[in-house]
N, C-alpha and C positions, 0 to 999 in steps of 0.2 A: 553184238550179234543178237543178244536177247531182245533189245529194243525193236529190231528188225522182225523177229518172229512174232512179237506182241502186235506190230503194226499189221502184219500179214494175216493173223489170226482175227484180230479186231475186225479188219476189212471183210474177211471170208464169212465168219459166222455170227461174232458178236453184234457187230453194227452192219449186217448185210444190207447193201443198198437197197434191194428190192423188198426184202421181208422186214426190215427194220425202219428204214427211212422211206419206203414206199416210193422210190425212185425206179424208173425204167418199166412201169407197169404196161405200157402199151405193147412192147414186145413180149413181156411176161404173159400177158393173155392172148396175144395174137399169134405168136409162133410156137406156143408150148403144146400144140396138138400132137406132134411126133417128136420122139426122143432124139432121132438123129439130126433134125433139122434145128431143134433147140439147141443141142450141143453145138453145132457148128456156128450157129448165130452167137452163142455165147463166147467161142473162141474168136470170132472176128470182132465182137464188141470188146474182148479183152485186149486184143492187138490194138484198136484204137485207143483204149484207155492207156496203154503203155506209151504209145507216141504222144498222147495228150499229156501225160505226166511229164515226159521228158521236154515237150515243148512249153509246157506252163513252168517248169523249173527255169528253163533258158530265158523265157519272157520276163519272168520275175526277177531274175538275177542280173540280166543284162539290159533289157529294153524298157521295162515297165516301171523301173525305179524312178524316173523322171515323169512318167505319164500314167499313173495308176488309174485314172479315169479310163484309159483305153482297155483295161484289163478284160471285161467281159466281152467286148467286141473281139479282142484278140483271140481269146479262148474259142470262140464261135468259129473263127475263121481257121484255126488249127484243126478243130473237130471236122469241120466241112471238108478241109483238104485230105485228112487222113481217111475219111470215110470214102471219098472219091477213089483214093488209091486202093483201099481194100476191095471197093466194088470192081474196079478193073482187074485185079488180081483174081478175085472169085470168079468173074464172068470168063476169064481166059483159062483158068485152072480147072473150074468145074461148072461148065454150063448148066448141068442137072441141078446142083445147088444153088446156083444164080436163079433159076427158074422157081426152085422150091421157096427161097426165101422172099421172092417177089418184091412187093413194095416195102418190106420190112428191112432189107438192107440199106437203102439210101435212107430209110427213117432212122438209122442209127445216128444220123446228123443231129436230129431233135431229141434224141434220147437223154433226158434230164440227168440220168445217172452218170453220163460222161461230163457234162458240165459240172454237175455236183463234185465229181472227183477233182476237177482242176481247182474248184473253189475251195473245197475241204483242204486240199494240199496246200493251198496258199495260205488260208487262214491258220493251219497248224505249223507253217513255217517248216515244212519238210524239206531236206536237201534232195539232191539226185536221187541217191541209192534209196532213201526212204520213200521218195515219190514212186520209183518204180515198184519198189515191194508194196507199197499201198495200192498201185494201180493192178498189179498182180493178185492180190488179195480181194479187192473190189470186183476184178473181171471174174475171178475164180467164184466168188460169191453169186454173182450175177449168173454165171454159168451153171452153178449148183442149184439155184433157184428155178432157173428154166428146166433144168433136168428133172428135178424133183416133181414140178408141176406136170411136165409132159409124161413122166412115168404114172403119175396118178390119173391123168386123163385117158391114157392108153389103157390102164387098168379098168378105168371105169366104162369104157366101151365094151368090155368084155363081161362086165357085172350087170345085175339086174338093178338099176337104178330107177327109182320111181319117176313116173312121168313128170310129176310136179317139180322135182328137183333137177331134171336134166337142163343141159345147156348153160346159160349164164349164171343161174343160181347155184349150180353145183360147182362151177368154176370159182365163183367168189367164195363159196363154203370152204373149198380146198385151199384156196389162198390166205383165207383166215386162220384155218388150222395150221398151216405151214408157218404163218407169221407168230401164232401162239408158241409154236414148238421152238422157233428161234428165239423167242423172249427168254426161253430158259437159259440161254447162253449169257443173259445180260450182267450177271455177276461174275462171269469168268474174269479172273485177273485182279480183281479187287481185293484189298486187305483187310 
């Protein structure tokens, strides 16, 4: 049980995919304008990560043992299929959210954080339960990073930010500060 807690916390804060590994930066900058949209995209990405973790475990255990050269292609097919499923569900359940996410929902397919999850899980030799916990931690960390960035950007709209620092420069500055803050967790769990 303790190992699962460390896997979850490691993926959530210590080795946050977005703020430590710099994976998933496209939605991090593109969708983090509003907190509600960022949170919902984070949840959709987390769901796709969990599906990917289960599928990666199954593929690694049963199929790719004899065909390891098909690993990357197999992971991409699984991710694309999971995203299509999420897109259909979101479009049916919440058309407003579907419209708000726009192009970023289908772009979950190309979110390198999800492919990174499958590859990290494989290289670390995680079993099914470990992979699911890893996916939940990674998805939670991605959602946390999106929510923090969205909160800071919403607050900046209400603040008097100098004209020179507005826009992309300010967003990159915020991302750098968040990444440095998360670097403080780097020693967590070491003896």
